DRENNU-658122 format. One record per residue (C-alpha): residue in three letters; x negated, y negated, z negated. Coordinates in Angstrom, 2 decimals. Layout:
! DRENNU-658122
rest->ALA&x->X&y->Y&z->Z
...
END
This chain:
! DRENNU-658122
rest->MET&x->-90.11&y->-94.67&z->-125.01
rest->THR&x->-89.16&y->-96.96&z->-127.90
rest->PRO&x->-89.41&y->-100.77&z->-127.60
rest->GLN&x->-92.12&y->-100.71&z->-130.26
rest->LEU&x->-94.22&y->-98.25&z->-128.29
rest->GLN&x->-93.69&y->-100.28&z->-125.13
rest->GLN&x->-94.94&y->-103.35&z->-126.99
rest->ALA&x->-98.03&y->-101.50&z->-128.23
rest->ILE&x->-98.91&y->-100.32&z->-124.73
rest->ARG&x->-98.31&y->-103.78&z->-123.26
rest->LEU&x->-100.61&y->-105.41&z->-125.83
rest->LEU&x->-103.24&y->-102.79&z->-125.11
rest->GLN&x->-103.59&y->-103.80&z->-121.46
rest->LEU&x->-103.82&y->-107.55&z->-122.14
rest->SER&x->-107.17&y->-109.29&z->-121.83
rest->SER&x->-108.45&y->-111.26&z->-124.82
rest->LEU&x->-107.25&y->-114.57&z->-123.35
rest->GLU&x->-103.82&y->-113.15&z->-122.53
rest->LEU&x->-103.61&y->-111.74&z->-126.05
rest->GLN&x->-104.26&y->-115.18&z->-127.52
rest->VAL&x->-101.40&y->-116.59&z->-125.43
rest->GLU&x->-99.12&y->-113.75&z->-126.50
rest->ILE&x->-99.93&y->-114.28&z->-130.18
rest->GLN&x->-99.34&y->-118.02&z->-129.90
rest->GLU&x->-95.91&y->-117.40&z->-128.33
rest->VAL&x->-94.95&y->-115.01&z->-131.13
rest->LEU&x->-96.09&y->-117.52&z->-133.76
rest->GLU&x->-93.91&y->-120.17&z->-132.16
rest->THR&x->-90.79&y->-117.99&z->-132.00
rest->ASN&x->-90.99&y->-115.91&z->-135.20
rest->PRO&x->-90.91&y->-117.88&z->-138.49
rest->LEU&x->-91.78&y->-114.74&z->-140.47
rest->LEU&x->-95.26&y->-114.62&z->-138.94
rest->GLU&x->-98.05&y->-117.07&z->-139.72
rest->VAL&x->-101.80&y->-117.52&z->-139.58
rest->GLU&x->-103.60&y->-116.98&z->-142.85
rest->GLU&x->-105.50&y->-120.19&z->-143.42
rest->ASP&x->-107.85&y->-119.70&z->-146.36
rest->PHE&x->-110.20&y->-116.80&z->-145.90
rest->ASP&x->-113.90&y->-116.20&z->-145.40
rest->PHE&x->-114.89&y->-114.00&z->-142.49
rest->ASP&x->-118.64&y->-114.56&z->-142.79
rest->GLY&x->-119.12&y->-111.89&z->-145.39
rest->GLU&x->-117.50&y->-109.30&z->-143.14
rest->SER&x->-119.25&y->-110.39&z->-139.96
rest->ASP&x->-122.64&y->-110.26&z->-141.65
rest->ALA&x->-122.12&y->-106.62&z->-142.54
rest->PRO&x->-121.04&y->-104.80&z->-139.39
rest->GLU&x->-122.04&y->-101.47&z->-140.86
rest->LYS&x->-119.58&y->-101.90&z->-143.72
rest->ARG&x->-116.81&y->-102.82&z->-141.30
rest->ASP&x->-117.62&y->-99.74&z->-139.22
rest->GLU&x->-117.44&y->-97.51&z->-142.30
rest->ASP&x->-114.07&y->-99.00&z->-143.21
rest->HIS&x->-112.91&y->-98.37&z->-139.68
rest->ASP&x->-114.12&y->-94.78&z->-139.74
rest->SER&x->-112.21&y->-94.16&z->-142.95
rest->ARG&x->-108.90&y->-95.28&z->-141.43
rest->GLU&x->-106.68&y->-92.90&z->-139.55
rest->ILE&x->-106.55&y->-93.99&z->-135.90
rest->SER&x->-102.98&y->-94.37&z->-134.64
rest->GLU&x->-102.32&y->-92.83&z->-131.26
rest->LEU&x->-100.54&y->-95.03&z->-128.72
rest->GLU&x->-98.87&y->-92.06&z->-127.10
rest->ASN&x->-97.50&y->-90.64&z->-130.30
rest->ARG&x->-93.76&y->-90.49&z->-129.67
rest->ASP&x->-92.61&y->-90.07&z->-133.29
rest->ILE&x->-92.68&y->-93.80&z->-134.07
rest->PRO&x->-89.34&y->-94.56&z->-135.78
rest->GLU&x->-86.77&y->-96.74&z->-134.00
rest->GLU&x->-86.21&y->-98.92&z->-137.09
rest->LEU&x->-88.69&y->-100.23&z->-139.62
rest->PRO&x->-86.99&y->-100.63&z->-143.02
rest->VAL&x->-87.13&y->-104.08&z->-144.54
rest->ASP&x->-88.58&y->-102.70&z->-147.77
rest->SER&x->-91.28&y->-100.74&z->-145.91
rest->GLN&x->-94.59&y->-100.26&z->-147.66
rest->TRP&x->-96.42&y->-101.39&z->-144.52
rest->ASP&x->-99.19&y->-103.87&z->-145.28
rest->ASP&x->-97.79&y->-107.31&z->-144.52
rest->VAL&x->-101.18&y->-108.73&z->-143.60
rest->TYR&x->-102.87&y->-108.10&z->-140.25
rest->ASP&x->-106.47&y->-108.41&z->-141.40
rest->GLN&x->-108.38&y->-108.92&z->-138.19
rest->THR&x->-110.22&y->-112.13&z->-137.46
rest->THR&x->-110.27&y->-115.87&z->-137.49
rest->TYR&x->-108.34&y->-117.79&z->-134.89
rest->THR&x->-110.25&y->-120.24&z->-132.78
rest->ALA&x->-108.49&y->-122.01&z->-129.97
rest->SER&x->-109.65&y->-124.95&z->-127.98
rest->THR&x->-107.79&y->-126.75&z->-125.24
rest->SER&x->-109.37&y->-128.98&z->-122.72
rest->VAL&x->-106.95&y->-131.29&z->-120.95
rest->ASN&x->-108.14&y->-133.35&z->-118.05
rest->THR&x->-106.26&y->-136.64&z->-118.09
rest->ALA&x->-108.65&y->-138.49&z->-115.84
rest->GLU&x->-107.15&y->-140.58&z->-113.10
rest->SER&x->-107.93&y->-140.15&z->-109.44
rest->ASP&x->-111.57&y->-140.79&z->-108.53
rest->PHE&x->-110.43&y->-142.79&z->-105.56
rest->GLU&x->-108.68&y->-145.34&z->-107.77
rest->ARG&x->-111.63&y->-145.93&z->-110.08
rest->ASP&x->-114.55&y->-148.26&z->-109.56
rest->GLY&x->-116.96&y->-145.51&z->-110.58
rest->HIS&x->-117.08&y->-142.09&z->-109.01
rest->ASP&x->-117.89&y->-138.77&z->-110.63
rest->GLU&x->-118.26&y->-136.02&z->-108.04
rest->SER&x->-118.50&y->-133.22&z->-110.59
rest->GLY&x->-114.76&y->-132.57&z->-110.43
rest->ASP&x->-114.29&y->-133.24&z->-106.71
rest->THR&x->-113.47&y->-130.86&z->-103.94
rest->LEU&x->-115.52&y->-131.29&z->-100.78
rest->GLN&x->-112.61&y->-133.09&z->-99.09
rest->GLN&x->-112.21&y->-135.53&z->-102.00
rest->HIS&x->-115.92&y->-136.27&z->-101.95
rest->LEU&x->-115.84&y->-136.98&z->-98.20
rest->LEU&x->-112.67&y->-139.08&z->-98.41
rest->TRP&x->-114.27&y->-141.21&z->-101.12
rest->GLN&x->-117.22&y->-141.92&z->-98.81
rest->MET&x->-114.86&y->-142.56&z->-95.90
rest->ARG&x->-113.12&y->-145.32&z->-97.86
rest->LEU&x->-116.47&y->-146.98&z->-98.45
rest->THR&x->-117.32&y->-146.87&z->-94.73
rest->PRO&x->-116.39&y->-149.80&z->-92.42
rest->PHE&x->-113.97&y->-147.87&z->-90.19
rest->THR&x->-111.18&y->-149.37&z->-88.12
rest->GLU&x->-107.61&y->-148.24&z->-88.73
rest->ILE&x->-107.80&y->-145.76&z->-85.85
rest->GLU&x->-111.19&y->-144.48&z->-87.02
rest->TYR&x->-109.75&y->-143.96&z->-90.51
rest->ALA&x->-107.01&y->-141.79&z->-89.03
rest->ILE&x->-109.53&y->-139.80&z->-87.02
rest->ALA&x->-111.88&y->-139.40&z->-90.00
rest->THR&x->-109.02&y->-138.23&z->-92.23
rest->ALA&x->-107.97&y->-135.61&z->-89.67
rest->ILE&x->-111.57&y->-134.39&z->-89.34
rest->ILE&x->-112.14&y->-134.18&z->-93.10
rest->ASP&x->-108.88&y->-132.28&z->-93.60
rest->SER&x->-110.13&y->-129.71&z->-91.09
rest->ILE&x->-113.56&y->-129.12&z->-92.69
rest->GLU&x->-113.91&y->-125.76&z->-94.46
rest->ASP&x->-115.29&y->-125.31&z->-97.97
rest->ASP&x->-118.68&y->-124.27&z->-96.59
rest->GLY&x->-118.93&y->-127.63&z->-94.79
rest->TYR&x->-118.28&y->-126.50&z->-91.23
rest->LEU&x->-115.70&y->-127.87&z->-88.79
rest->LYS&x->-114.33&y->-124.71&z->-87.23
rest->CYS&x->-111.67&y->-126.29&z->-85.02
rest->THR&x->-112.26&y->-128.07&z->-81.71
rest->LEU&x->-112.08&y->-131.79&z->-80.96
rest->GLU&x->-108.97&y->-131.02&z->-78.92
rest->ASP&x->-107.36&y->-129.58&z->-82.07
rest->ILE&x->-108.19&y->-132.78&z->-83.95
rest->GLN&x->-106.68&y->-134.77&z->-81.11
rest->LEU&x->-103.43&y->-132.80&z->-81.37
rest->THR&x->-103.19&y->-133.27&z->-85.14
rest->LEU&x->-103.26&y->-137.04&z->-84.74
rest->GLY&x->-99.85&y->-136.89&z->-83.07
rest->ASP&x->-98.05&y->-139.25&z->-80.73
rest->ASP&x->-99.05&y->-142.38&z->-82.66
rest->PHE&x->-102.63&y->-141.94&z->-81.47
rest->GLU&x->-102.04&y->-140.23&z->-78.13
rest->GLU&x->-104.47&y->-142.50&z->-76.27
rest->ILE&x->-107.48&y->-141.53&z->-78.40
rest->GLU&x->-110.21&y->-139.96&z->-76.27
rest->LEU&x->-112.39&y->-137.01&z->-77.26
rest->ASP&x->-115.54&y->-139.12&z->-77.23
rest->GLU&x->-113.99&y->-141.44&z->-79.85
rest->ILE&x->-113.33&y->-138.44&z->-82.07
rest->GLU&x->-116.87&y->-137.18&z->-81.59
rest->THR&x->-118.30&y->-140.59&z->-82.49
rest->VAL&x->-116.44&y->-140.55&z->-85.81
rest->LEU&x->-117.52&y->-136.95&z->-86.36
rest->HIS&x->-121.18&y->-137.88&z->-85.95
rest->ARG&x->-120.79&y->-140.54&z->-88.65
rest->ILE&x->-119.16&y->-138.03&z->-91.01
rest->GLN&x->-121.96&y->-135.55&z->-90.35
rest->HIS&x->-124.32&y->-138.02&z->-92.02
rest->PHE&x->-122.16&y->-138.30&z->-95.13
rest->ASP&x->-123.35&y->-136.56&z->-98.28
rest->PRO&x->-124.06&y->-133.64&z->-98.04
rest->VAL&x->-125.85&y->-134.16&z->-94.75
rest->GLY&x->-124.79&y->-131.71&z->-92.06
rest->VAL&x->-121.19&y->-131.44&z->-93.23
rest->GLY&x->-118.81&y->-131.32&z->-90.29
rest->ALA&x->-121.24&y->-129.38&z->-88.10
rest->ARG&x->-119.61&y->-126.94&z->-85.70
rest->ASP&x->-122.25&y->-124.25&z->-85.95
rest->LEU&x->-125.48&y->-123.42&z->-87.76
rest->ARG&x->-127.66&y->-124.84&z->-85.01
rest->GLU&x->-125.98&y->-128.25&z->-85.17
rest->CYS&x->-126.02&y->-128.24&z->-88.98
rest->LEU&x->-129.78&y->-127.63&z->-89.18
rest->LEU&x->-130.59&y->-130.12&z->-86.43
rest->ILE&x->-128.63&y->-132.85&z->-88.18
rest->GLN&x->-130.63&y->-132.31&z->-91.34
rest->LEU&x->-133.89&y->-132.07&z->-89.41
rest->ARG&x->-133.35&y->-135.48&z->-87.76
rest->LEU&x->-133.50&y->-137.13&z->-91.17
rest->PHE&x->-137.07&y->-135.99&z->-91.74
rest->ASP&x->-139.87&y->-138.41&z->-91.07
rest->ALA&x->-141.90&y->-137.20&z->-88.10
rest->ASP&x->-145.10&y->-137.90&z->-90.04
rest->ALA&x->-143.90&y->-135.81&z->-92.99
rest->VAL&x->-143.09&y->-132.69&z->-90.98
rest->GLN&x->-145.75&y->-130.81&z->-89.09
rest->HIS&x->-144.89&y->-129.70&z->-85.57
rest->LEU&x->-141.49&y->-131.43&z->-85.67
rest->ASP&x->-141.00&y->-131.00&z->-81.93
rest->VAL&x->-141.75&y->-127.27&z->-82.11
rest->LEU&x->-139.49&y->-126.88&z->-85.15
rest->THR&x->-136.70&y->-128.66&z->-83.29
rest->ALA&x->-137.17&y->-126.36&z->-80.28
rest->LEU&x->-137.11&y->-123.30&z->-82.55
rest->ILE&x->-133.76&y->-124.30&z->-84.06
rest->ASP&x->-132.27&y->-125.61&z->-80.83
rest->GLN&x->-133.26&y->-122.80&z->-78.48
rest->HIS&x->-134.33&y->-119.74&z->-80.45
rest->LEU&x->-132.14&y->-119.57&z->-83.55
rest->ASP&x->-130.43&y->-116.36&z->-82.41
rest->THR&x->-133.80&y->-114.77&z->-81.70
rest->LEU&x->-134.98&y->-115.80&z->-85.17
rest->ALA&x->-131.89&y->-114.20&z->-86.71
rest->LYS&x->-132.80&y->-110.93&z->-84.98
rest->ARG&x->-136.33&y->-111.11&z->-86.45
rest->ASP&x->-137.82&y->-110.93&z->-82.94
rest->TYR&x->-140.96&y->-112.82&z->-83.92
rest->VAL&x->-142.95&y->-111.59&z->-80.94
rest->ALA&x->-140.52&y->-113.22&z->-78.51
rest->ILE&x->-140.55&y->-116.49&z->-80.46
rest->LYS&x->-144.34&y->-116.65&z->-80.61
rest->ARG&x->-144.51&y->-116.03&z->-76.88
rest->ALA&x->-141.88&y->-118.68&z->-76.05
rest->LEU&x->-143.25&y->-121.40&z->-78.36
rest->LYS&x->-146.91&y->-120.43&z->-77.98
rest->VAL&x->-147.55&y->-120.37&z->-81.73
rest->SER&x->-149.61&y->-118.08&z->-83.97
rest->ASP&x->-148.41&y->-115.94&z->-86.86
rest->ASP&x->-149.45&y->-118.57&z->-89.39
rest->GLU&x->-147.77&y->-121.37&z->-87.47
rest->LEU&x->-144.54&y->-119.41&z->-87.12
rest->THR&x->-144.64&y->-118.58&z->-90.83
rest->ASP&x->-144.92&y->-122.29&z->-91.61
rest->LEU&x->-142.02&y->-123.10&z->-89.28
rest->VAL&x->-139.80&y->-120.51&z->-90.93
rest->ARG&x->-140.66&y->-121.89&z->-94.36
rest->GLN&x->-139.58&y->-125.37&z->-93.27
rest->ILE&x->-136.28&y->-124.03&z->-91.94
rest->GLN&x->-135.68&y->-122.34&z->-95.28
rest->LEU&x->-135.82&y->-125.79&z->-96.91
rest->LEU&x->-132.66&y->-126.77&z->-95.00
rest->ASN&x->-129.18&y->-125.94&z->-96.26
rest->PRO&x->-127.17&y->-123.63&z->-93.96
rest->ARG&x->-123.96&y->-124.22&z->-95.95
rest->PRO&x->-123.95&y->-127.89&z->-97.03
rest->GLY&x->-120.37&y->-127.78&z->-98.31
rest->THR&x->-121.35&y->-125.56&z->-101.21
rest->LEU&x->-123.28&y->-128.45&z->-102.74
rest->ILE&x->-120.01&y->-130.24&z->-103.47
rest->GLN&x->-117.35&y->-128.02&z->-104.96
rest->ARG&x->-115.09&y->-128.00&z->-107.95
rest->ASP&x->-116.45&y->-126.05&z->-110.88
rest->ASN&x->-113.98&y->-123.19&z->-111.39
rest->THR&x->-116.28&y->-121.11&z->-113.51
rest->GLU&x->-114.45&y->-118.55&z->-115.61
rest->TYR&x->-116.27&y->-117.55&z->-118.76
rest->VAL&x->-116.11&y->-113.97&z->-119.94
rest->VAL&x->-115.26&y->-113.60&z->-123.62
rest->PRO&x->-116.45&y->-110.28&z->-125.08
rest->ASP&x->-113.91&y->-108.19&z->-126.96
rest->ILE&x->-116.46&y->-106.07&z->-128.83
rest->TYR&x->-120.07&y->-106.53&z->-129.97
rest->ALA&x->-122.54&y->-103.66&z->-129.93
rest->ARG&x->-125.45&y->-104.00&z->-132.38
rest->LYS&x->-128.19&y->-101.55&z->-133.21
rest->TYR&x->-128.41&y->-101.05&z->-136.96
rest->GLN&x->-130.85&y->-98.56&z->-138.51
rest->GLY&x->-131.20&y->-96.75&z->-135.20
rest->GLN&x->-127.44&y->-96.46&z->-134.60
rest->TRP&x->-125.22&y->-98.47&z->-132.23
rest->ARG&x->-122.41&y->-100.00&z->-134.24
rest->LEU&x->-119.37&y->-101.86&z->-132.94
rest->SER&x->-117.38&y->-104.80&z->-134.25
rest->LEU&x->-114.49&y->-106.76&z->-132.81
rest->ASN&x->-115.07&y->-110.33&z->-131.66
rest->PRO&x->-113.82&y->-112.49&z->-134.58
rest->ASP&x->-112.77&y->-115.32&z->-132.24
rest->ASN&x->-110.36&y->-113.37&z->-130.04
rest->ALA&x->-107.32&y->-113.23&z->-132.31
rest->PRO&x->-106.03&y->-114.92&z->-135.48
rest->LYS&x->-105.71&y->-113.32&z->-138.87
rest->LEU&x->-101.95&y->-112.97&z->-139.19
rest->GLN&x->-99.71&y->-112.33&z->-142.16
rest->ILE&x->-96.03&y->-112.24&z->-143.10
rest->ALA&x->-94.77&y->-115.61&z->-144.33
rest->ASP&x->-93.95&y->-114.78&z->-147.94
rest->HIS&x->-91.83&y->-117.87&z->-148.53
rest->TYR&x->-89.40&y->-116.70&z->-145.82
rest->ALA&x->-89.58&y->-113.01&z->-146.69
rest->GLN&x->-88.57&y->-113.76&z->-150.28
rest->LEU&x->-85.38&y->-115.39&z->-149.04
rest->ILE&x->-84.09&y->-112.08&z->-147.66
rest->ASN&x->-81.23&y->-110.60&z->-149.66
rest->ARG&x->-80.73&y->-106.94&z->-148.75
rest->ALA&x->-77.05&y->-107.00&z->-149.65
rest->ASP&x->-76.30&y->-110.16&z->-147.70
rest->ASN&x->-74.89&y->-109.72&z->-144.18
rest->SER&x->-74.72&y->-113.41&z->-143.31
rest->ALA&x->-76.04&y->-114.61&z->-139.96
rest->GLU&x->-79.00&y->-116.36&z->-141.62
rest->ASN&x->-79.99&y->-113.29&z->-143.62
rest->THR&x->-79.62&y->-111.00&z->-140.58
rest->TYR&x->-81.80&y->-113.41&z->-138.58
rest->LEU&x->-84.55&y->-113.24&z->-141.22
rest->LYS&x->-84.33&y->-109.44&z->-141.45
rest->ASN&x->-84.68&y->-109.03&z->-137.69
rest->ASN&x->-87.63&y->-111.37&z->-137.52
rest->LEU&x->-89.31&y->-109.64&z->-140.45
rest->GLN&x->-88.99&y->-106.29&z->-138.71
rest->GLU&x->-90.30&y->-107.71&z->-135.42
rest->ALA&x->-93.21&y->-109.39&z->-137.23
rest->ARG&x->-94.22&y->-106.12&z->-138.91
rest->TRP&x->-94.04&y->-104.20&z->-135.64
rest->PHE&x->-96.13&y->-106.86&z->-133.94
rest->LEU&x->-98.77&y->-106.59&z->-136.68
rest->LYS&x->-98.77&y->-102.81&z->-136.32
rest->SER&x->-99.10&y->-103.06&z->-132.53
rest->LEU&x->-102.06&y->-105.42&z->-132.89
rest->GLN&x->-103.82&y->-103.08&z->-135.28
rest->SER&x->-103.09&y->-100.11&z->-133.04
rest->ARG&x->-104.53&y->-102.02&z->-130.08
rest->ASN&x->-107.78&y->-102.83&z->-131.84
rest->GLU&x->-108.24&y->-99.40&z->-133.40
rest->THR&x->-107.74&y->-97.79&z->-129.99
rest->LEU&x->-110.12&y->-100.27&z->-128.36
rest->LEU&x->-112.80&y->-99.52&z->-130.95
rest->LYS&x->-112.29&y->-95.76&z->-130.70
rest->VAL&x->-112.56&y->-95.69&z->-126.89
rest->THR&x->-115.53&y->-98.06&z->-126.83
rest->GLN&x->-117.35&y->-96.00&z->-129.43
rest->ALA&x->-116.90&y->-92.91&z->-127.27
rest->ILE&x->-118.30&y->-94.79&z->-124.27
rest->VAL&x->-121.28&y->-96.09&z->-126.25
rest->ASP&x->-122.01&y->-92.59&z->-127.56
rest->ARG&x->-122.20&y->-91.34&z->-123.95
rest->GLN&x->-124.26&y->-94.26&z->-122.68
rest->ARG&x->-126.83&y->-94.70&z->-125.44
rest->ASP&x->-129.65&y->-94.26&z->-122.93
rest->PHE&x->-128.32&y->-97.17&z->-120.88
rest->LEU&x->-128.21&y->-99.43&z->-123.94
rest->ASP&x->-131.76&y->-98.42&z->-124.83
rest->HIS&x->-133.38&y->-98.28&z->-121.38
rest->GLY&x->-131.20&y->-99.97&z->-118.74
rest->ASP&x->-129.30&y->-99.12&z->-115.54
rest->GLU&x->-131.60&y->-96.32&z->-114.40
rest->ALA&x->-130.62&y->-94.36&z->-117.53
rest->MET&x->-126.86&y->-94.66&z->-116.94
rest->LYS&x->-125.17&y->-91.25&z->-117.11
rest->PRO&x->-122.28&y->-90.10&z->-114.90
rest->LEU&x->-118.96&y->-90.75&z->-116.62
rest->VAL&x->-115.30&y->-90.57&z->-115.59
rest->LEU&x->-112.07&y->-91.48&z->-117.39
rest->ALA&x->-111.25&y->-87.83&z->-118.05
rest->ASP&x->-114.45&y->-87.41&z->-120.09
rest->ILE&x->-113.48&y->-90.15&z->-122.55
rest->ALA&x->-109.81&y->-89.10&z->-122.53
rest->GLU&x->-110.84&y->-85.62&z->-123.65
rest->THR&x->-113.16&y->-86.97&z->-126.35
rest->VAL&x->-110.60&y->-89.29&z->-127.96
rest->GLU&x->-107.64&y->-87.02&z->-127.16
rest->MET&x->-105.70&y->-89.61&z->-125.18
rest->HIS&x->-104.24&y->-89.72&z->-121.70
rest->GLU&x->-106.37&y->-91.04&z->-118.83
rest->SER&x->-103.84&y->-93.82&z->-118.21
rest->THR&x->-104.45&y->-95.07&z->-121.75
rest->ILE&x->-108.21&y->-95.08&z->-121.18
rest->SER&x->-107.67&y->-97.01&z->-117.96
rest->ARG&x->-105.63&y->-99.65&z->-119.82
rest->VAL&x->-108.21&y->-99.95&z->-122.58
rest->THR&x->-111.17&y->-100.37&z->-120.22
rest->THR&x->-109.58&y->-102.90&z->-117.84
rest->ARG&x->-110.59&y->-106.52&z->-118.49
rest->LYS&x->-112.16&y->-105.60&z->-121.83
rest->TYR&x->-115.79&y->-106.61&z->-122.28
rest->LEU&x->-118.61&y->-105.27&z->-124.42
rest->HIS&x->-121.41&y->-107.59&z->-125.55
rest->THR&x->-124.76&y->-105.79&z->-125.69
rest->PRO&x->-128.39&y->-106.91&z->-125.95
rest->ARG&x->-128.56&y->-106.26&z->-122.18
rest->GLY&x->-125.63&y->-108.55&z->-121.37
rest->ILE&x->-121.85&y->-108.51&z->-121.25
rest->PHE&x->-120.23&y->-105.66&z->-119.33
rest->GLU&x->-116.65&y->-104.73&z->-118.54
rest->LEU&x->-115.95&y->-101.34&z->-120.06
rest->LYS&x->-115.22&y->-99.97&z->-116.57
rest->TYR&x->-118.86&y->-100.67&z->-115.68
rest->PHE&x->-119.92&y->-97.67&z->-117.75
rest->PHE&x->-117.95&y->-95.29&z->-115.51
rest->SER&x->-119.52&y->-94.02&z->-112.28
rest->SER&x->-119.56&y->-91.03&z->-109.98
rest->HIS&x->-122.55&y->-88.74&z->-109.68
rest->VAL&x->-124.77&y->-86.82&z->-107.28
rest->GLY&x->-126.63&y->-83.61&z->-107.92
rest->THR&x->-130.32&y->-83.20&z->-108.64
rest->GLU&x->-132.64&y->-80.38&z->-107.65
rest->SER&x->-132.89&y->-79.31&z->-111.28
rest->GLY&x->-129.14&y->-78.74&z->-111.40
rest->GLY&x->-128.41&y->-81.94&z->-113.33
rest->GLU&x->-126.51&y->-85.06&z->-112.34
rest->CYS&x->-127.49&y->-88.66&z->-111.62
rest->SER&x->-124.98&y->-91.49&z->-111.80
rest->ALA&x->-124.27&y->-93.84&z->-108.92
rest->THR&x->-125.21&y->-96.78&z->-111.16
rest->ALA&x->-128.65&y->-95.30&z->-111.77
rest->ILE&x->-129.16&y->-94.69&z->-108.05
rest->ARG&x->-128.20&y->-98.27&z->-107.22
rest->ALA&x->-130.68&y->-99.49&z->-109.82
rest->ILE&x->-133.43&y->-97.38&z->-108.24
rest->ILE&x->-132.56&y->-98.71&z->-104.77
rest->LYS&x->-132.67&y->-102.28&z->-106.02
rest->LYS&x->-136.05&y->-101.64&z->-107.66
rest->LEU&x->-137.50&y->-100.06&z->-104.50
rest->VAL&x->-136.33&y->-102.92&z->-102.27
rest->ALA&x->-137.72&y->-105.52&z->-104.68
rest->ALA&x->-141.15&y->-103.86&z->-104.51
rest->GLU&x->-141.23&y->-103.14&z->-100.75
rest->ASN&x->-143.60&y->-104.69&z->-98.25
rest->PRO&x->-141.57&y->-107.50&z->-96.58
rest->ARG&x->-143.42&y->-106.91&z->-93.32
rest->LYS&x->-142.36&y->-103.23&z->-93.34
rest->PRO&x->-139.12&y->-102.96&z->-95.37
rest->LEU&x->-137.83&y->-99.55&z->-96.36
rest->SER&x->-135.19&y->-97.98&z->-94.15
rest->ASP&x->-132.22&y->-96.14&z->-95.65
rest->SER&x->-133.76&y->-92.86&z->-94.52
rest->LYS&x->-137.05&y->-93.69&z->-96.21
rest->ILE&x->-135.27&y->-94.57&z->-99.46
rest->ALA&x->-133.39&y->-91.26&z->-99.28
rest->ASP&x->-136.73&y->-89.46&z->-98.85
rest->ILE&x->-138.21&y->-91.26&z->-101.87
rest->LEU&x->-135.22&y->-90.29&z->-104.01
rest->LYS&x->-135.49&y->-86.71&z->-102.80
rest->GLU&x->-139.11&y->-86.65&z->-103.97
rest->GLN&x->-137.76&y->-87.63&z->-107.40
rest->GLY&x->-135.33&y->-84.70&z->-107.28
rest->ILE&x->-132.24&y->-86.75&z->-106.38
rest->ASN&x->-130.41&y->-85.53&z->-103.28
rest->VAL&x->-128.68&y->-88.50&z->-101.62
rest->ALA&x->-127.64&y->-88.72&z->-97.97
rest->ARG&x->-128.74&y->-91.68&z->-95.85
rest->ARG&x->-125.13&y->-92.80&z->-95.43
rest->THR&x->-124.70&y->-92.83&z->-99.20
rest->ILE&x->-127.83&y->-94.97&z->-99.53
rest->ALA&x->-126.36&y->-97.39&z->-96.98
rest->LYS&x->-123.09&y->-97.56&z->-98.94
rest->TYR&x->-124.86&y->-98.23&z->-102.25
rest->ARG&x->-127.12&y->-100.81&z->-100.59
rest->GLU&x->-124.11&y->-102.68&z->-99.22
rest->THR&x->-122.47&y->-102.79&z->-102.67
rest->LEU&x->-125.66&y->-104.50&z->-103.89
rest->PHE&x->-125.41&y->-107.02&z->-101.03
rest->ILE&x->-128.80&y->-105.91&z->-99.74
rest->PRO&x->-129.07&y->-106.32&z->-95.94
rest->PRO&x->-130.42&y->-103.50&z->-93.75
rest->SER&x->-134.17&y->-103.16&z->-93.24
rest->ASN&x->-134.23&y->-105.01&z->-89.91
rest->GLU&x->-132.69&y->-108.08&z->-91.58
rest->ARG&x->-135.04&y->-107.90&z->-94.58
rest->LYS&x->-138.15&y->-108.10&z->-92.44
rest->ARG&x->-140.22&y->-111.18&z->-93.24
rest->LEU&x->-143.39&y->-112.77&z->-91.93
rest->VAL&x->-144.53&y->-113.39&z->-95.50
END
């Protein structure tokens, strides 16, 4: 495998963000390559059908074609301009100083521990209490719970605080549990909910004593949905128990999640799918890569008969620049070709949604575009298609299948969509069991085993029927 082919395959498997980094590195190291500054992309972006026709008229280069020459002559007729898209790059650098050293405090960038430490420093603790509070806060998990014992906290304080008693540690813990968010530092769900409940005004909450007893004594029974046992123990009616459950649902079982650093990663689509005159047409995202070209002012300095070090350096960089441009074009042509084959297979999904998704495997697309399955796998990994229904990774369009009574096939994605729809419409007092869902699908001609239904339900993060049962 030639170095040029290796480069083409490596570029093919890069995500759009990784490709931008790769291009920037090449621009910084190769003086023969530059970004074309003055051009107007709007005319091309406004006419996706024209761009598609131009694409269809080009011969698609195959990544696995092994007859790529080892050397690219300097006077090659290869187009010295990689005509792809505009380059848009933005960098956000956070140069803010520590929140603890500022008079103001912005919690939007804090971790839970930072947020608690900030409150600790505003609390009138003694030196020993500060040490205890710091040890407790360091031990609190991201969900807000303290999952180690007071004895563990005592050990972490070391020999300098060996005389600290467990009740002193618990006193500091109780103060931290009333920091924002309230309930942080609780050792279990029961304690977390009770801490929050104590802040409610008795006049504002109906049946506060019964609600306290429900959380304190019957939380496990409530988790099992054994409403009959709870009504008998608390001597409440269906309506009263329903009201109690509603009030519990107003509490936060994971207070730590209210304070967390925003690590949101935004998905940038590689390709746009638009319906034009009844046909789905594709176009590359114009913001994913720059429009590159050979730097003419350097290329003109090359003297073919000159073997000096400077001239050899320019020749080598010119050849590398041209191969890089060719690899980029090969990457995008392959990406468009594979995506078009996927879209052709999944038109019904684009028109009607998940329930219309057809079974599809890598081998199907590999056969259509006459490429190896490994190439299809590279193309569809971390590449995203923007559609009117949302942004999807190309791998989303591949799924296994089950048979139907008519001899056809139904994709796993379609079955999951049907399961989700059935659960959303079920009676919460009598949720559908996996066996019942399997029977409903069988009535629709789709033969799916109960265990398969359970597997698909779990992938949708839908709990079993006994856990979905509700009073309302």
